[in-house]
C-alpha positions as CSV (number, residue, x, y, z in Angstrom):
1,M,-27.8,38.6,-22.5
2,K,-30.5,35.9,-22.2
3,L,-33.2,38.5,-23.4
4,I,-31.2,38.9,-26.6
5,I,-31.0,35.3,-27.3
6,I,-34.8,34.9,-26.9
7,I,-35.5,37.8,-29.3
8,V,-33.4,36.3,-32.0
9,L,-35.0,33.0,-31.7
10,S,-38.5,34.4,-32.0
11,S,-37.3,36.2,-35.1
12,F,-36.5,32.9,-36.7
13,F,-40.0,31.8,-35.9
14,L,-41.6,34.8,-37.5
15,S,-39.3,35.1,-40.6
16,S,-40.7,33.5,-43.9
17,C,-38.8,30.6,-45.5
18,G,-37.7,30.5,-49.1
19,G,-35.6,28.7,-51.6
20,G,-31.9,28.0,-51.3
21,S,-29.1,28.0,-53.7
22,T,-26.3,25.8,-55.0
23,T,-22.7,26.3,-53.7
24,T,-20.6,27.7,-56.6
25,L,-17.2,29.3,-56.6
26,S,-16.8,32.6,-58.2
27,Q,-15.0,32.4,-61.7
28,T,-14.5,36.1,-62.0
29,T,-11.8,38.3,-60.7
30,P,-13.3,41.0,-58.7
31,A,-11.9,44.6,-58.7
32,A,-10.9,46.2,-55.4
33,N,-13.8,46.5,-52.9
34,E,-16.4,44.6,-55.0
35,W,-18.5,42.1,-53.3
36,T,-19.2,38.6,-54.8
37,W,-22.3,36.4,-53.6
38,V,-20.6,33.0,-53.5
39,S,-23.2,30.6,-52.1
40,G,-26.1,30.2,-49.7
41,A,-29.5,31.7,-50.0
42,N,-30.7,35.2,-50.8
43,V,-33.7,34.7,-48.4
44,V,-33.7,34.3,-44.7
45,S,-34.5,31.2,-42.5
46,Q,-32.9,28.4,-44.5
47,P,-32.3,25.1,-42.7
48,G,-29.1,23.4,-42.9
49,V,-28.4,20.7,-45.6
50,Y,-25.9,18.5,-43.8
51,G,-25.5,15.6,-46.2
52,T,-23.2,12.8,-44.9
53,Q,-20.8,13.7,-41.9
54,G,-17.3,14.0,-43.2
55,T,-18.3,14.0,-46.9
56,P,-18.1,17.3,-48.9
57,S,-21.0,18.1,-51.3
58,A,-22.0,21.0,-53.5
59,S,-25.5,20.7,-51.9
60,N,-24.4,21.1,-48.3
61,V,-24.8,24.3,-46.5
62,P,-25.1,25.5,-43.0
63,G,-28.5,26.8,-42.0
64,G,-29.1,30.5,-41.4
65,R,-27.5,31.6,-38.2
66,N,-25.9,34.3,-36.1
67,S,-23.4,34.6,-33.3
68,A,-21.3,31.7,-34.5
69,V,-17.5,31.6,-34.5
70,G,-14.9,30.8,-37.3
71,W,-11.3,30.5,-38.1
72,T,-9.0,29.7,-41.0
73,D,-6.7,26.6,-40.8
74,A,-3.1,26.4,-42.2
75,A,-4.3,25.1,-45.5
76,G,-6.5,28.3,-46.0
77,N,-9.8,26.4,-45.3
78,F,-12.7,28.0,-43.4
79,W,-14.2,26.5,-40.3
80,L,-17.5,27.4,-38.7
81,F,-18.9,26.4,-35.3
82,G,-22.2,26.8,-33.5
83,G,-24.3,30.0,-33.3
84,V,-28.1,30.5,-32.9
85,G,-30.2,29.4,-35.9
86,L,-31.7,26.6,-38.0
87,S,-30.3,23.1,-37.9
88,A,-31.7,20.3,-40.3
89,T,-35.3,21.5,-39.9
90,T,-37.2,24.7,-40.6
91,D,-39.3,24.5,-37.4
92,T,-36.6,23.8,-34.7
93,P,-34.3,26.9,-34.1
94,G,-31.9,27.1,-31.3
95,A,-28.4,27.1,-30.3
96,L,-26.1,24.7,-32.3
97,N,-22.9,23.0,-31.8
98,D,-22.3,21.7,-35.4
99,L,-18.8,22.0,-36.9
100,W,-18.4,22.7,-40.6
101,E,-15.3,23.2,-43.1
102,F,-15.5,25.1,-46.2
103,S,-12.8,24.0,-48.8
104,A,-12.6,24.1,-52.6
105,G,-16.0,25.7,-52.8
106,Q,-17.8,23.0,-50.8
107,W,-19.2,22.7,-47.2
108,T,-18.5,19.5,-45.1
109,W,-20.3,18.8,-41.9
110,I,-17.5,17.7,-39.7
111,G,-19.0,17.0,-36.3
112,G,-21.4,18.0,-33.6
113,S,-25.2,17.5,-34.1
114,N,-27.6,18.5,-36.8
115,L,-30.2,19.2,-34.1
116,P,-30.2,22.2,-31.8
117,Q,-29.7,22.5,-28.0
118,Q,-27.3,19.6,-27.6
119,P,-25.4,19.3,-24.2
120,G,-21.6,19.2,-24.1
121,S,-19.6,16.0,-23.9
122,Y,-16.6,17.1,-21.8
123,G,-14.7,13.8,-21.1
124,T,-11.6,14.2,-18.9
125,L,-10.0,17.5,-18.4
126,G,-6.9,17.8,-20.6
127,V,-7.5,14.6,-22.5
128,A,-8.6,14.6,-26.3
129,A,-11.1,12.0,-27.3
130,P,-13.3,11.4,-30.4
131,G,-16.5,11.6,-28.2
132,N,-15.7,15.0,-26.8
133,I,-17.8,18.0,-28.2
134,P,-18.6,21.4,-26.8
135,G,-22.3,22.0,-26.1
136,A,-24.5,24.2,-28.2
137,R,-23.7,27.9,-27.8
138,S,-23.7,31.3,-29.2
139,G,-21.4,34.3,-28.6
140,A,-18.2,32.3,-27.8
141,V,-14.7,33.6,-28.4
142,S,-12.3,31.7,-30.8
143,W,-8.7,32.0,-31.9
144,K,-6.0,30.1,-33.6
145,D,-2.7,29.5,-32.0
146,A,0.8,29.3,-33.7
147,S,0.5,25.6,-34.3
148,G,-2.8,26.0,-36.2
149,N,-5.0,24.6,-33.3
150,F,-8.5,26.0,-32.9
151,W,-9.5,27.3,-29.4
152,L,-13.0,28.1,-28.1
153,F,-13.9,29.8,-24.9
154,G,-17.3,30.4,-23.3
155,G,-20.4,31.8,-24.9
156,Y,-24.1,31.3,-23.9
157,G,-25.2,27.8,-24.2
158,E,-25.5,24.3,-22.9
159,D,-23.2,22.6,-20.3
160,S,-22.8,18.9,-19.6
161,S,-26.2,18.6,-18.0
162,G,-28.1,20.2,-20.9
163,Q,-30.8,21.4,-18.6
164,F,-30.8,25.0,-19.4
165,M,-28.8,27.7,-21.3
166,A,-26.7,30.2,-19.4
167,G,-23.1,31.8,-19.5
168,L,-20.1,29.4,-20.0
169,N,-16.4,29.7,-19.1
170,D,-15.1,26.4,-20.5
171,L,-12.0,26.5,-22.7
172,W,-11.8,23.9,-25.5
173,K,-9.0,23.0,-28.1
174,Y,-9.7,21.3,-31.3
175,S,-6.6,19.6,-32.9
176,S,-6.1,16.6,-35.2
177,G,-9.9,16.1,-35.5
178,Q,-10.6,15.8,-31.7
179,W,-11.8,18.3,-29.0
180,T,-10.2,18.6,-25.5
181,W,-11.7,20.3,-22.5
182,M,-8.7,22.5,-21.3
183,S,-10.1,24.5,-18.4
184,G,-13.1,26.2,-16.8
185,S,-16.2,24.5,-15.7
186,N,-18.5,22.0,-17.4
187,A,-21.4,23.6,-15.7
188,V,-23.0,27.1,-16.5
189,N,-22.4,30.2,-14.7
190,G,-19.0,29.3,-13.6
191,P,-17.5,32.1,-11.4
192,G,-14.1,33.9,-12.2
193,T,-11.1,33.3,-10.2
194,Y,-8.9,36.3,-10.6
195,G,-6.0,35.6,-8.3
196,T,-3.2,38.4,-8.2
197,Q,-3.2,40.8,-11.1
198,G,-0.3,40.1,-13.3
199,V,0.5,36.7,-11.9
200,A,-0.5,33.5,-13.7
201,A,-1.8,30.5,-11.7
202,P,-3.4,27.2,-12.7
203,G,-6.5,28.1,-10.6
204,N,-7.2,31.4,-12.4
205,V,-10.1,31.5,-14.9
206,P,-12.4,34.1,-16.3
207,G,-16.0,33.8,-15.2
208,A,-18.7,32.7,-17.5
209,R,-19.5,35.3,-20.3
210,E,-20.6,35.7,-23.8
211,S,-19.7,38.1,-26.6
212,A,-16.2,38.9,-25.5
213,V,-13.4,39.8,-27.9
214,S,-9.9,38.3,-28.4
215,W,-6.5,38.8,-30.0
216,V,-3.5,36.6,-30.5
217,D,0.0,38.1,-29.9
218,S,3.2,37.3,-31.7
219,T,4.0,34.4,-29.3
220,G,0.6,32.7,-29.9
221,S,-0.8,33.6,-26.6
222,L,-4.6,34.5,-26.3
223,W,-5.9,37.8,-25.0
224,L,-9.5,38.2,-23.8
225,F,-11.4,41.2,-23.0
226,G,-14.8,42.0,-21.6
227,G,-18.1,40.2,-22.5
228,N,-21.4,40.5,-20.8
229,N,-20.8,43.5,-18.6
230,F,-17.1,43.2,-17.8
231,N,-14.0,45.2,-18.8
232,D,-11.3,42.7,-17.5
233,L,-8.3,41.9,-19.6
234,W,-7.0,38.3,-19.5
235,K,-4.0,36.4,-21.1
236,Y,-3.8,32.6,-21.7
237,S,-0.4,31.3,-22.1
238,G,1.4,28.1,-21.1
239,G,-1.8,26.5,-20.1
240,E,-2.6,29.2,-17.4
241,W,-4.7,32.4,-17.1
242,T,-3.4,35.8,-16.0
243,W,-5.7,38.6,-15.1
244,V,-3.9,41.5,-16.7
245,G,-6.0,44.5,-16.2
246,G,-9.4,46.1,-15.9
247,S,-11.8,45.3,-13.0
248,N,-12.9,42.1,-11.4
249,A,-16.4,43.7,-10.8
250,S,-19.0,44.2,-13.5
251,S,-20.5,47.4,-14.8
252,Q,-17.4,49.7,-15.0
253,P,-17.5,53.0,-16.9
254,G,-14.6,53.7,-19.1
255,T,-11.6,55.8,-18.2
256,Y,-10.8,57.6,-21.4
257,G,-8.0,59.9,-20.5
258,T,-6.8,62.3,-23.2
259,Q,-7.5,61.3,-26.8
260,G,-4.4,60.1,-28.5
261,V,-2.4,59.7,-25.1
262,A,-1.6,56.3,-23.6
263,A,-1.8,56.1,-19.8
264,S,-1.8,53.3,-17.3
265,G,-5.1,54.4,-15.9
266,N,-7.0,54.3,-19.2
267,I,-9.4,51.4,-19.7
268,P,-12.3,50.8,-22.0
269,G,-15.8,50.5,-20.1
270,S,-17.6,47.3,-19.5
271,R,-19.0,46.0,-22.9
272,N,-20.0,43.1,-25.1
273,S,-20.2,42.5,-28.7
274,A,-17.4,44.8,-29.6
275,V,-15.0,44.0,-32.5
276,S,-11.1,43.5,-32.5
277,W,-8.1,43.5,-34.7
278,T,-4.4,43.0,-34.3
279,D,-2.2,45.3,-36.5
280,A,1.1,44.6,-38.3
281,S,3.1,45.9,-35.3
282,G,1.3,43.5,-33.0
283,N,-0.9,46.2,-31.3
284,F,-4.5,45.3,-30.2
285,W,-7.5,47.3,-31.4
286,L,-11.0,47.4,-29.9
287,F,-14.0,49.3,-31.5
288,G,-17.5,49.7,-30.2
289,G,-19.8,47.2,-28.7
290,R,-22.6,47.6,-26.3
291,G,-21.7,49.0,-22.7
292,L,-20.9,51.8,-20.6
293,D,-19.3,55.1,-21.5
294,S,-17.4,57.6,-19.5
295,T,-20.4,58.7,-17.5
296,G,-21.7,55.1,-16.8
297,A,-24.5,55.4,-19.3
298,F,-25.3,52.2,-21.1
299,G,-25.7,51.8,-24.9
300,D,-23.9,51.3,-28.2
301,L,-20.5,52.8,-28.4
302,N,-18.2,53.9,-31.4
303,D,-14.9,54.4,-29.4
304,L,-11.8,53.2,-31.0
305,W,-8.9,52.0,-28.7
306,K,-5.5,50.7,-29.1
307,Y,-3.6,48.4,-26.5
308,S,0.1,48.7,-26.8
309,A,3.0,48.1,-24.4
310,G,0.6,47.4,-21.6
311,Q,-1.4,50.6,-21.9
312,W,-4.8,51.6,-23.5
313,T,-5.1,54.7,-25.8
314,W,-8.5,56.3,-26.7
315,V,-7.8,56.8,-30.4
316,S,-11.0,58.2,-32.0
317,G,-14.9,58.1,-31.7
318,S,-16.9,59.4,-28.7
319,N,-16.7,58.7,-25.0
320,L,-20.5,58.9,-24.9
321,V,-23.0,56.2,-26.1
322,N,-25.4,56.1,-29.1
323,Q,-23.5,58.5,-31.3
324,Q,-24.3,58.8,-35.0
325,G,-21.7,58.3,-37.7
326,A,-19.9,61.1,-39.8
327,Y,-19.6,59.3,-43.2
328,G,-18.2,62.2,-45.2
329,K,-17.6,61.4,-48.9
330,Q,-17.7,57.8,-49.8
331,G,-14.2,56.6,-50.8
332,T,-12.5,59.7,-49.3
333,A,-10.5,59.4,-45.9
334,S,-10.9,62.3,-43.4
335,P,-10.0,62.9,-39.8
336,N,-13.7,64.0,-39.4
337,N,-15.1,60.7,-40.5
338,F,-16.0,57.9,-38.1
339,P,-18.5,55.0,-37.9
340,G,-21.6,55.4,-35.9
341,A,-22.1,53.5,-32.4
342,R,-22.7,49.7,-33.0
343,D,-22.3,46.3,-31.6
344,S,-22.0,42.9,-33.2
345,A,-20.2,44.1,-36.4
346,V,-17.5,42.1,-38.2
347,S,-13.9,43.2,-38.5
348,W,-10.7,42.0,-40.2
349,T,-7.2,43.2,-41.1
350,D,-5.9,43.0,-44.7
351,A,-2.4,42.1,-45.9
352,S,-1.3,45.7,-45.5
353,G,-2.5,46.0,-41.9
354,T,-5.5,48.1,-42.7
355,L,-8.4,47.8,-40.3
356,W,-11.8,46.9,-41.8
357,L,-15.3,47.1,-40.3
358,F,-18.6,45.9,-41.7
359,G,-22.2,46.4,-40.4
360,G,-23.5,45.6,-37.0
361,E,-26.5,46.6,-35.0
362,S,-27.1,50.1,-33.8
363,F,-29.5,51.7,-31.3
364,V,-31.3,54.7,-32.7
365,P,-32.8,56.7,-29.8
366,Q,-35.3,58.7,-31.9
367,P,-39.0,59.4,-31.2
368,P,-41.7,58.3,-31.4
369,Q,-40.1,54.9,-30.7
370,S,-36.4,54.0,-30.2
371,A,-35.3,50.9,-31.9
372,Y,-32.4,48.6,-32.8
373,V,-31.4,48.6,-36.5
374,D,-29.0,46.8,-38.6
375,L,-26.3,48.3,-40.8
376,N,-24.4,47.3,-44.1
377,D,-21.8,50.0,-44.2
378,L,-18.2,49.0,-45.0
379,W,-15.3,51.2,-43.5
380,K,-11.6,51.1,-43.4
381,Y,-9.2,52.7,-40.9
382,A,-5.7,53.5,-42.1
383,A,-3.0,56.1,-41.3
384,G,-5.4,57.5,-38.4
385,E,-8.4,58.2,-40.6
386,W,-11.6,56.4,-41.4
387,T,-13.0,55.9,-45.0
388,W,-16.6,55.0,-45.7
389,V,-15.9,52.5,-48.5
390,S,-19.4,51.2,-49.5
391,G,-22.8,50.1,-48.3
392,A,-25.5,52.6,-47.0
393,D,-25.4,55.4,-44.5
394,T,-29.0,54.4,-43.7
395,A,-30.2,51.3,-41.7
396,N,-32.0,48.1,-42.6
397,Q,-30.9,47.9,-46.3
398,P,-31.6,44.8,-48.3
399,G,-28.9,42.9,-50.0
400,M,-28.1,43.4,-53.6
401,Y,-27.0,39.9,-54.6
402,G,-26.6,40.1,-58.3
403,T,-25.6,37.0,-60.2
404,E,-24.1,34.2,-58.0
405,G,-20.4,33.9,-58.5
406,T,-20.1,37.3,-60.3
407,A,-18.5,40.4,-58.7
408,S,-20.1,43.6,-59.4
409,P,-19.8,47.2,-58.0
410,N,-23.6,47.0,-57.4
411,N,-23.4,44.0,-55.0
412,V,-23.6,44.5,-51.3
413,P,-24.6,42.2,-48.4
414,G,-27.8,43.2,-46.6
415,A,-27.8,45.0,-43.3
416,R,-26.8,42.4,-40.5
417,D,-25.3,41.8,-37.2
418,S,-23.5,38.9,-35.6
419,A,-22.1,37.4,-38.8
420,V,-18.8,35.5,-39.1
421,G,-15.8,36.6,-41.1
422,W,-12.6,35.1,-42.4
423,T,-9.5,36.2,-44.3
424,D,-7.9,34.0,-46.8
425,A,-4.1,33.7,-47.7
426,S,-4.6,36.3,-50.5
427,G,-6.1,38.9,-48.2
428,T,-9.7,38.3,-49.6
429,F,-12.5,38.8,-46.9
430,W,-15.2,36.2,-46.5
431,L,-18.5,37.0,-44.8
432,F,-21.1,34.2,-43.7
433,G,-24.6,34.7,-42.3
434,G,-25.7,36.7,-39.3
435,Y,-29.1,38.2,-38.4
436,G,-30.3,40.7,-41.0
437,V,-32.1,41.6,-44.2
438,D,-32.3,39.5,-47.3
439,T,-33.3,40.9,-50.6
440,G,-35.9,42.7,-48.6
441,P,-37.8,43.5,-46.6
442,T,-37.6,40.2,-44.5
443,Q,-35.3,40.0,-41.6
444,G,-34.1,36.8,-40.0
445,G,-31.1,34.3,-40.0
446,L,-28.9,34.3,-43.1
447,N,-26.7,31.7,-44.6
448,D,-25.3,33.7,-47.5
449,L,-21.6,33.5,-48.2
450,W,-19.8,36.6,-49.7
451,K,-16.3,37.5,-50.6
452,L,-14.7,40.9,-50.9
453,Q,-11.4,41.8,-52.5
454,S,-10.4,44.6,-50.2
455,Q,-7.6,46.8,-51.2
């Protein structure tokens, strides 16, 4: 995945810079499925405005970035960590380790550096300390446990030495304002220790990786799948990792079985940059990503999987890579509808348990030149059918920002990949940044904040 990071960074250098915008909370009540541009800039390549660490301000805003992670705390505040993008200067893009909180309409720089490419300060394994901080990284996995603590695993970034960027397998916990290094290596390229499948052990640990996906079950345990070119499934509970399923070797094709039928032999193929959900019944869902199909061919995927009672079910989509979407009529569910193949989309679950999917990057294998393109289509999956809700069925669409703080049926974020999403207590979805298109036609790192009242 190093090549991907290099391409993203060069895009920041080439993108034009423009003006920012002041953070303002929306004062309107949006209708169902209407977007509101809440804050941040409507042009790419904006540096961060950090202000004073620990002090909220209406002028603070993270810089344009992609491949960050985020979570929502018990009070409903949003948190953002790292990614690849712009720090406090316009001419120094790179991997970041800054930690931000968004609360009451204002951003606060909580910790980490306002400069890129910072090494990690690991301290002592298992011991929290105010000086601890994960190194700069992108493509990590994050989750929140039953106690409201934030957890971070792996990614592509800086270890304790800070000499070069590579894959990580360090596990961190953030609680009461302090970081704790919990497991894994403080050096890059840490190997996996699988142990015996199905048996937890203190020595078990997934190998270094980026762009995996995760779920949290009803007990608060973490589940981790894939990343890089893996299809291994792991569980972290009680301070120990368990290798649950999939292969301990890379580059595995998918075993799809019969669509709609669960089987112990089914397993999604190796992939990265997929999206994941947990439904109201506690089942895990997996969609797309970049990886291997049933034949071993590599590309973007649009397969939808469910993991329940220890078995995978191929639910919909194709078992072949690089498939185009079937959009149908906007706003109308159909068993014939499905999103096209993509990676690096954003997903969430609303209060009713409906699955939602936005944007991502798609490979278009069309002459005279194949290319990766960005999407801004919004989909929902309910009662076994996909609905194309809004956005375009064509690629690289610019954003329609409208008036800051005002919802409108004409508003829509521009096409993008590798954004961050949150869901608040009311079921409203929030979207931040990513790599994509601003008001058009410029592409680069975005720092715009949007919300969608999805119903």
